[in-house]
C-alpha positions in Angstrom: 6.6 88.9 99.9 8.3 92.1 101.0 11.7 90.6 100.1 10.4 89.6 96.7 9.2 93.1 95.9 12.5 94.6 97.1 14.5 92.2 94.9 12.4 92.9 91.9 12.7 96.7 92.4 16.5 96.5 92.7 16.7 94.2 89.6 14.6 96.7 87.7 16.8 99.6 88.7 20.0 97.7 87.8 18.6 96.8 84.4 17.5 100.3 83.7 20.9 101.7 84.7 22.7 99.3 82.3 20.8 100.4 79.2 22.4 103.8 78.8 25.6 104.0 76.7 27.5 106.9 78.2 30.6 106.4 76.0 28.8 108.3 73.2 27.4 111.1 75.3 29.0 114.5 74.6 29.9 115.7 78.1 31.2 119.1 79.0 30.4 122.5 77.7 32.0 123.8 74.6 34.2 126.7 75.6 36.8 128.5 73.5 40.1 129.6 75.0 43.7 130.5 74.3 46.0 127.7 75.3 48.8 130.1 75.9 46.8 131.7 78.7 46.9 128.4 80.6 50.6 128.5 81.3 50.7 131.5 83.6 50.2 135.2 83.7 52.3 135.8 80.6 53.6 134.1 77.4 57.3 134.8 77.1 58.9 134.8 73.7 61.4 133.2 73.0 60.6 130.1 74.9 61.3 126.4 74.3 64.2 124.0 74.5 65.0 123.7 70.8 63.5 124.4 67.4 60.9 121.7 67.8 59.5 123.2 71.1 60.1 126.9 70.4 57.1 129.2 70.6 58.1 131.1 67.5 59.5 130.6 64.0 62.0 132.9 62.4 61.2 133.5 58.7 64.3 135.1 57.4 62.9 135.3 53.8 60.1 137.5 54.9 61.9 139.2 57.7 59.4 138.1 60.3 59.3 136.4 63.7 56.1 134.4 63.8 54.9 133.9 67.4 52.7 130.8 67.7 49.3 131.4 69.2 46.0 129.5 69.1 42.4 128.9 69.9 41.1 125.6 71.5 37.6 124.4 71.9 37.0 122.3 75.0 34.4 119.6 75.5 33.8 116.4 73.6 31.3 117.9 71.2 33.4 119.7 68.7 30.5 121.3 66.8 30.3 123.5 63.8 32.8 125.9 62.3 33.4 129.1 64.2 35.0 132.4 63.2 36.9 133.6 66.3 37.8 137.3 66.4 41.4 138.2 67.5 42.2 141.6 69.0 44.5 143.4 71.3 44.0 145.5 74.5 46.5 148.3 74.9 44.9 149.5 78.1 45.9 146.2 79.9 49.6 146.8 79.1 49.5 150.5 80.0 47.8 149.7 83.3 50.4 147.0 84.1 53.3 149.4 83.4 51.7 152.2 85.3 51.1 150.0 88.3 54.6 148.6 88.3 53.4 145.0 87.5 55.6 145.4 84.5 58.9 147.2 85.0 58.7 150.5 83.1 62.5 150.5 82.7 62.4 147.2 80.8 58.9 146.8 79.4 57.3 148.8 76.6 53.8 148.5 75.0 54.4 146.9 71.6 54.1 149.6 68.9 51.6 148.7 66.2 54.3 149.2 63.6 56.1 146.2 65.0 53.4 143.5 64.7 50.7 142.1 62.4 47.8 140.0 63.8 45.0 138.5 61.9 41.5 140.0 62.7 40.1 136.5 63.0 40.9 132.8 62.8 38.6 130.0 61.6 38.0 127.0 63.7 36.8 124.4 61.3 33.8 122.1 61.9 34.8 119.2 64.1 38.2 120.7 64.9 39.3 121.2 68.5 42.0 123.8 67.7 43.4 126.3 65.2 46.7 128.1 65.3 47.5 131.6 64.1 50.6 133.9 64.2 51.5 137.2 65.8 54.0 138.3 63.2 56.8 140.6 64.3 58.9 142.7 61.9 62.5 141.9 62.4 63.7 145.3 61.2 61.3 147.1 63.6 62.3 144.9 66.5 65.9 145.9 66.1 64.9 149.4 67.1 64.2 148.2 70.7 67.4 146.6 72.1 67.2 145.7 75.7 63.4 146.0 75.8 60.7 143.5 76.5 57.7 144.4 74.2 54.3 143.6 75.7 51.0 143.0 73.9 47.7 141.7 75.3 46.1 139.4 72.7 42.5 138.3 73.2 39.8 136.4 71.5 36.0 136.7 71.2 33.4 134.7 69.3 30.0 136.3 69.1 27.4 134.0 70.7 29.9 131.3 71.4 31.1 130.9 75.0 34.7 132.0 75.6 36.4 131.4 78.9 36.7 134.7 80.8 39.9 133.6 82.5 41.6 132.3 79.3 40.4 134.7 76.7 43.5 136.9 76.8 47.2 136.3 77.0 50.0 138.8 77.7 52.7 138.2 75.1 56.2 139.4 76.3 58.8 139.5 73.6 62.4 139.8 74.9 64.1 141.4 72.0 67.6 140.7 73.1 66.9 137.0 73.4 65.6 136.6 69.8 68.1 135.6 67.1 67.7 138.6 65.0 
């Protein structure tokens, strides 16, 4: 009798375990982050093997270098549309130069006259990512030969969770290596 009860209990557990359909369950927390922050401490421009893999686009007509940046949403559940705020942090760059983490002979905090950055980027409903550009003025860049211009770009999104470790990327633009 004891064996029969044990077998029935095990059969019931197996049957109960087989009823759930996990393939449609949305696992993982939804977290926003900048994918460029996943490749290391900085995002060097230019980078890439060819035009197809370059991390910038040169728009000769507008006189702009467009550095490709983005926002990703992790987790299976892609959710509603989100407006993600984009900003900069001049203090981060200044502290890195002052501490010697960035060589003051080569690196310079990117002057605001050199770049344009959108104040926000929209992540559409159901989308896992959205791209945006850090636009650099070619004429202004030519005033900094031999320099690497540094800019800390970050994201925030109100009540939406943003990865603390991947919310900011240090963009390093090597002016001499760009085809200006």
